[in-house]
C-alpha angles and dihedrals in degrees: 000000000000091000091055092050090050091052092049091050090049092051091047091050092051091049093051091046091050093049091048092049092050091048092051092049092049092050091048093051091047093051091051091074096048099081091055091050092046091048091049091049091048092050091048091050092049092049091051092050092049092049091049092047091050091048092047091050091051093048094046093062104112132181126197132202130189111227115199144159127040094010128125095229111021116191148094115316133188115231139176128240111273097032118134135222093264089057090057091049091053091049088054094054099264133272126322120233090260095056117122098218093176090074092055126092100212093189096057113127113236127228134199116283092012123154114224110198122185112197126214121242109293093008122127114227109253111246094233091058092056093064121092129210095230116098090208091060092050092052091047091051091050091052097048116089117179121196103227091199096058107022118109125220094274093051093046090055089064087073116096111261095009112120129177095279096051091044089054090048090054092051091046091051090050092051093048100041106023128239121343111262093200139008090245089062087073088082088071089070113097113261097016114109134178093272092054090047092053089050091052099039096095092045101051138064138175 
């Protein structure tokens, strides 16, 4: 009787041991795949964070322009890259009744730290207001040289401070008096004073 009990205990022990061994092996095999999954999840998380950071950096790029003159709500306005002068005017509440819109180039691309000045009727745009804060714009202005004897209205409007009206006045003067004999003769055109001439001197030729 004692021998049978001993055999039963031995068989039970082997069974328990076998079950335990199988359980341990299953757990071990299951855990083998976890590092790869964790690594994949970590890589995915890092990629998401990098994409978000890149997107956030792109969205956080802000430009500002200072809108002054004959404007309903002068002040500092935040703009986006690619916006034009007319966009800044609209942000500032539009023109006042006294604004001389003919001197304004509505299509001009804006740059960061730029001053947008809208003159009143009969007013000459102050030289300081014609300058922009972007170094790229300054370099571009220095490189451009417009021949005031051959340029048409569109080409003349590329000059800083020359809007459609002044460009037309230059063409009219040319038609009535012939070609400019000197750059200084440009001051004889209505609306162009000595300050404007000095601003344009490096950008024009005859």
